[in-house]
C-alpha positions, 0 to 999 in steps of 0.5 A: 845259187847264193854266193857270200862275202864279207864287207868291212866298214870303217869310219873313213878318211880324206883322199889327201892332206890337202885342205880342200880334200879335208873340208870335202871329207868333213863336210860329208862326215859333219853333215850327216844327221847321226853325227850332229843330229840338229835339223838340216838348216841348223846343221848346215848353218853351223857346219858350212857356216862356221866350222868349215871356215877354219876346221879344214886347215887345222885338220889338214896340219893334224892329218899331216902329222900321221899321214903315211907314204902309203896314205891314211892310217886308217885306210891303210890298216883297214886294207891289211885287215881285209888282206889278212882276213882274205887269206883265211876265208874263201869267199870274197872280202872288200872294204868300205868307209861310212864317209869318202872313198872306198865307200860302202856303195863302192864296197857292195859293188865290188862284191856284187860284180864277183856274184855275191848276193849275201853280205856280211857286213862288219861295222869296225866299231866295238861299241854301239853309237848312233854316230858309228854302228847306227849310221853304217847300217842306215847307209848301207840299207839306203844303198842296198835299196836303191842300188842292189835290191837283190842282195841280202845283208846280215850285220855284225853286232856290236862286241863290246863284251864278247869274250873272244874280243875282250881276250884279244884286247886284254892280251894286246894290252898285256903285251904293250904295257910298260913294266911300271906305270902308275895308272892305265887310262881307257880313253873312248871317243865321246858323243853328246849325252843326248845321243845316249837317250836318242838311240834308247828305244827302251826309254830306261836310260838314266846316265846318272846310275843305270850304266853301272847296274848289272842289267838294264834294258838300254844296255845294248843300245847304250855307248856309255855302258858299253865303254864301261863294260869293255873296261871293266871286263878288260881290267878283270882279265888283266888282274889290274886293280880298279883303283889303278885304271881311269875311263874318260872320253875324247874328241868332244865338238862345240859347246853341247854337253858330252858324256864324262869325264873328258880326256883332256881335263882327266890328262891335265888333273891326273898328275895332281893326283900323283900319276906321273907314269901313264899308260893310255889306250883307245878301245873305241878304235880297232885301227889307229887314226888321227884320233889315236896317233895325233890327238892322244899320242901327241896332243894328249902326251903334251898335255899330260907332260905339261901338267907334270906327268914324266911318262906317257906311254900310248898302247896302239889299236889291234890294227892288223894283229893276227889274234885280232883277224881270227876275231874278225873271222869268228864274228863274220862266220857266225853271222854267215850262219844266219843266211841258212836260217833265214 
């Protein structure tokens, strides 16, 4: 008789803030062809010949500013999500990271050691992207075929527009919004523009106008559209005027063209437009991590205040809020039913 289990998958984190550990993590992360999509030789030339010569030391210092006594915030929060979810379901729950440990393979092994043969794998990314959802599924399938050919995996799909998620995110933001603010900024992780086209099997994507259309075949694969849709539906729930909101994309790397507008440039320009009191949220992340705790709530704050802003309010991610655990449970249970239909 089959036994079911859940694997929650997040990005991953270095083992510690030591430069060598950060370098090892960045090497695995940046050498993923779904992240830097150059041919292997040119990817290695860029990553190992250029980036890893200087970035690990800088990143290690950044990690030190957010590291907790328990370890990496991303890992700690993901473990808390797992622990809370485990209390609400009667099947095994484990976690895995796309990069570093505990790996996807480690998570799958822990489940199979408990007799699990049917796994719901939940990539903890609301929007679909080549460098997030797609690489998680590819890696999980690679590991399954190599080490666990007898198990079945069903994948939770991106949930950027699901009402239960939108309600959850909107309520979380509502509770944390300051009483007085001039604008609410939605900052999403950026991706190179070419990634948008590469993930579109319909060949109907046009970054100039299709993101704002009511429907387009590419929308189920278009990260940019999904970010805009998340923003649109959340501000509708919050009943905030569209003109009081801003959308931007952070964390770009290198000189390639990334989707716009850029978060850092937006933060520098907002005070010039009269925005002195800013609230900012990062809905591409469900767990606070380096990109939110350091890049936005520290660096972003400095950029905004230096440009003439007066008050900067970072709104934390969903993390292990009980309402978010209920969303995770619901989405996993939906996928659990698919095993009965297969």
